[in-house]
C-alpha positions in Angstrom: 110.6 65.2 69.7 110.5 66.7 73.2 108.9 64.7 76.0 107.0 67.8 77.1 106.5 71.0 75.2 105.0 74.2 76.5 104.3 76.9 73.9 103.0 80.4 74.9 101.2 78.9 77.9 99.2 81.5 79.8 97.4 80.9 83.1 95.0 83.3 84.8 93.9 82.7 88.4 90.9 84.9 89.1 91.8 88.4 88.1 95.5 87.7 88.2 97.6 87.0 85.1 100.2 84.6 86.6 101.7 83.0 83.5 102.1 85.3 80.5 104.0 83.3 77.9 105.7 80.2 79.1 107.6 78.4 76.3 109.7 75.4 77.3 111.0 72.2 75.7 111.6 69.4 78.1 113.9 66.6 76.7 113.4 63.0 77.8 115.5 61.6 80.6 117.4 63.1 83.5 116.4 66.0 85.8 115.2 69.3 84.4 115.2 72.1 87.0 112.9 75.1 86.9 114.4 77.9 88.9 113.1 81.4 89.8 112.4 83.8 92.7 109.3 83.3 94.9 106.2 84.2 93.1 107.7 83.9 89.7 105.2 81.3 88.5 107.0 78.0 89.0 104.3 76.2 91.0 101.6 77.6 88.6 103.6 76.1 85.7 103.5 72.6 87.3 99.8 72.9 88.2 98.9 74.1 84.7 100.7 71.1 83.2 98.7 68.8 85.5 95.4 70.5 84.6 94.8 71.6 88.1 94.7 75.1 86.7 93.6 75.5 83.1 96.1 77.3 80.8 94.7 79.3 77.9 95.6 80.0 75.2 98.8 78.2 74.2 99.6 74.5 74.2 100.8 71.8 76.5 102.1 68.8 74.5 103.1 65.5 76.1 104.6 62.9 73.7 103.0 64.8 70.8 99.6 64.9 72.3 98.0 68.2 73.4 96.9 67.8 77.0 95.8 71.4 77.7 92.2 71.3 78.9 92.3 67.6 79.8 91.2 66.5 83.3 94.0 65.9 85.8 93.0 62.2 86.2 93.4 61.7 82.4 96.7 63.5 82.4 97.9 61.2 85.2 96.9 58.1 83.2 99.2 59.2 80.4 102.1 58.6 82.8 102.6 62.0 84.6 102.8 62.2 88.4 102.8 65.3 90.6 104.4 65.7 94.0 103.1 69.1 95.3 104.9 71.4 97.7 102.5 70.4 100.5 103.1 66.7 99.6 99.4 65.9 99.5 99.6 62.7 101.6 96.7 61.4 103.6 97.7 61.8 107.3 95.0 59.6 108.7 96.0 56.6 106.4 99.0 54.4 106.9 102.0 54.3 104.6 100.7 51.2 103.0 97.2 52.7 102.5 98.7 55.9 100.9 100.6 53.8 98.4 97.7 51.5 97.7 95.6 54.6 96.7 98.3 55.5 94.1 98.2 52.1 92.4 96.0 51.4 89.4 94.5 48.1 90.5 94.8 48.5 94.3 97.7 46.1 94.5 101.4 46.3 94.4 104.0 45.3 91.8 106.5 43.7 94.2 109.4 44.7 92.1 108.5 48.4 92.2 107.7 48.1 95.9 111.1 46.6 96.6 112.7 49.5 94.7 110.9 52.0 96.9 112.2 50.1 100.0 115.8 50.4 98.5 115.4 54.1 97.8 113.5 55.0 101.0 114.0 52.3 103.8 111.8 54.3 106.1 108.8 53.3 104.0 109.3 49.7 104.9 110.1 50.5 108.5 107.0 52.6 109.0 104.7 50.6 106.7 101.8 50.3 109.2 102.3 53.8 110.7 99.8 56.6 110.0 101.3 59.2 107.8 100.7 62.1 110.2 103.2 60.5 112.6 106.1 60.6 110.2 108.8 63.2 110.2 108.8 65.9 107.5 111.5 64.1 105.6 109.6 60.8 105.8 106.4 62.4 104.6 108.3 63.7 101.6 109.7 60.2 100.9 106.1 58.9 101.1 105.0 61.6 98.6 107.7 60.6 96.1 107.1 56.9 96.7 103.4 57.4 95.7 104.6 59.0 92.5 106.8 56.1 91.5 104.6 53.2 92.7 103.4 52.9 89.1 105.6 53.3 86.0 105.8 57.0 85.1 107.3 58.8 82.1 107.4 62.2 83.9 107.3 63.3 87.5 106.7 67.0 88.5 108.2 67.7 91.9 107.7 71.0 93.7 110.2 72.2 96.4 111.0 68.7 97.8 113.8 69.9 100.1 111.9 72.7 101.9 112.4 72.5 105.6 114.4 69.2 105.5 117.6 68.4 107.4 120.8 68.2 105.3 121.1 64.4 105.7 117.5 63.9 104.4 118.2 66.3 101.5 121.3 64.2 100.6 119.2 61.0 100.7 116.6 62.7 98.5 119.2 63.7 96.0 120.5 60.2 95.7 117.0 58.8 95.2 116.3 61.4 92.5 119.4 60.4 90.6 118.3 56.8 90.7 114.7 57.6 89.6 115.9 59.8 86.8 117.7 56.9 85.1 114.3 55.7 83.6 111.9 58.5 84.5 112.2 62.2 83.6 111.9 64.6 86.5 110.8 68.3 86.2 112.0 69.8 89.5 111.1 73.1 91.0 113.6 74.0 93.7 114.8 77.0 95.6 117.9 75.2 97.0 120.3 76.0 94.3 123.1 73.7 95.6 120.6 70.8 95.5 119.3 71.8 92.1 122.7 72.2 90.4 123.9 68.8 91.8 121.0 67.1 89.9 120.0 69.1 86.9 121.2 68.3 83.4 119.0 71.0 81.8 117.4 74.1 83.4 115.3 77.1 82.9 114.6 80.3 84.9 111.1 81.7 85.1 110.4 85.3 86.1 107.2 87.2 86.2 105.4 84.4 84.5 107.8 84.1 81.6 110.8 81.8 80.8 113.7 84.3 80.7 116.5 81.8 80.3 116.9 78.1 79.3 120.0 76.0 78.8 122.3 73.4 80.3 123.0 73.5 84.1 126.7 73.3 83.4 126.6 76.5 81.4 124.5 78.3 84.0 126.8 77.3 86.9 129.7 78.7 84.9 128.0 82.1 84.5 128.0 83.8 87.8 126.8 87.1 86.4 123.8 85.4 84.9 123.0 83.7 88.2 123.1 86.9 90.1 121.0 88.7 87.5 118.3 86.1 87.3 118.2 84.6 90.8 119.7 87.3 93.0 122.0 84.7 94.6 125.6 83.5 94.5 126.1 79.8 93.6 
């Protein structure tokens, strides 16, 4: 059984038909990368999974349970976290306060907190700093930290490397490898070099439809397919 299954998922936003027929099987474990040109429907796919936009018709199944139509808070309680492109952190709150808000009981599991410190040392260093004062890379680290402060089965991450320095991108990649050992990651990413270094499986979405799915190894080996679907050279 797939961890997450999307079948003929359609999403309309106002008068616009954004997702027409998204069908995707996400296996458990590792990093699954969703690729595609700007405006193809990648972010809408993530938001539809989280219930921020309601898909209809079609199905969204997580661990065998249909979650389409559920409230976002209920979906999160099933063990799914979402790191949006804008990171969604609270700038007027400290690093500590941002993380407290992401916990279930308002208190930390010290083991998980120590793991965050290991992955992102800046979180410990700037523990009492307000989030607005962090650099772009540190804000992204905080956003990911909030997603893993509680045990998760699946994390949806949208464009985490956008605007970041190469050294921060490298650190983010190392952290994602560590996280994906016990948590599945569905990653939307425009930086193909970053995506191919992490992804085990992948899919390409275009015009609101999945037009290709397979292993990242096979996709990397097929230059013609890359150029056709993404308009870039790997």
